C-alpha positions, -999 to 999 in steps of 0.1 A, spaced: 288 75 212 324 63 215 333 37 241 365 55 247 365 88 265 389 117 270 424 126 259 454 106 269 487 118 282 518 119 261 532 89 281 501 68 274 502 78 237 538 68 233 533 35 251 502 28 230 520 35 198 550 13 209 526 -15 218 508 -12 185 541 -15 166 544 -50 179 511 -62 165 516 -90 139 503 -84 104 491 -111 80 485 -135 108 463 -158 87 493 -165 63 521 -186 77 553 -166 71 590 -164 79 599 -143 108 579 -113 120 558 -89 100 548 -63 126 528 -31 122 560 -12 132 579 -28 103 550 -21 79 543 15 90 581 23 89 583 10 53 552 29 42 566 61 56 601 54 42 586 48 7 567 81 11 598 100 19 617 85 -11 589 87 -37 569 119 -27 585 152 -37 572 172 -8 550 152 16 531 171 43 538 164 79 502 152 82 507 126 55 540 114 71 522 110 105 494 92 88 519 68 72 536 62 106 504 57 126 478 43 102 476 9 119 480 19 155 443 13 163 448 -24 154 465 -27 188 430 -23 202 406 -37 175 429 -63 159 443 -67 124 413 -80 104 423 -93 70 415 -71 40 396 -100 24 373 -103 55 365 -66 53 357 -69 16 335 -100 22 316 -85 51 311 -47 45 293 -43 78 325 -55 95 346 -30 76 323 -2 86 323 -12 123 361 -15 123 365 19 106 344 34 134 363 17 161 397 26 146 386 62 141 376 64 178 410 50 189 429 73 166 409 103 180 415 93 216 452 89 209 453 122 190 468 105 159 438 110 136 448 129 105 425 145 80 440 139 46 432 156 13 421 133 -16 457 133 -31 471 124 3 446 96 8 456 83 -26 493 83 -15 484 65 17 462 38 1 488 32 -26 518 29 -4 499 8 22 490 -18 -5 524 -16 -23 543 -22 9 522 -53 16 527 -65 -20 565 -61 -15 564 -80 17 545 -109 -1 572 -108 -28 599 -110 -2 581 -140 13 578 -157 -21 615 -151 -28 623 -169 5 603 -199 -7 571 -192 11 543 -206 -11 517 -194 14 523 -159 3 513 -165 -33 475 -159 -28 479 -127 -8 505 -116 -33 480 -122 -61 452 -105 -41 474 -75 -35 483 -72 -72 446 -74 -81 439 -45 -57 468 -25 -71 455 -30 -106 419 -21 -96 431 11 -80 459 19 -105 444 50 -119 441 66 -85 478 58 -76 501 88 -77 524 88 -107 556 83 -87 541 52 -70 530 39 -105 566 45 -118 580 26 -88 557 -3 -92 565 -5 -130 602 -4 -123 599 -31 -97 579 -53 -121 604 -47 -150 637 -50 -132 644 -78 -108 658 -58 -79 692 -68 -66 701 -71 -29 718 -40 -16 750 -59 -8 752 -71 -44 746 -35 -56 773 -21 -33 798 -48 -44 791 -39 -81 794 -1 -76 820 5 -49 857 -2 -54 866 -20 -22 902 -23 -32 911 12 -20 
């Protein structure tokens, strides 16, 4: 039986989601600036909207809210969940209860789950890459771990996500300001 009971008001739901957006991710890795759930979930949803030809509203909501429960159960590192499967199972149950109480639990089809898992991991990989580009050597191990997971799950990743990752790996992306300077005639 769930420890949490009953439905919550819209006010409570909005406040809980806002609080959850402030939870810091990757707290075991020293890093530059903030890496909040709000930043991460926004980037997962943004990648979905760019890469998916026609995402369902349910998948968009899942991307936006997939880590909200961490406000109540914490952000346990991926490696800890893999090392201690009973911890992973307990956390999944707790997170599911919180999502249900807040009314943000989404039942995704298998292809939607594959999109969600792929984008979640790719976004973390990109964050690690950003950290390394800024000179943070502490991000090397999580970057390598994320890449290992991406490669292990590669065959289940949707083709547009695979294409994006391949392009990211083969082309060193330029900063947007450099791109704009190269492609827009500012003399007019």
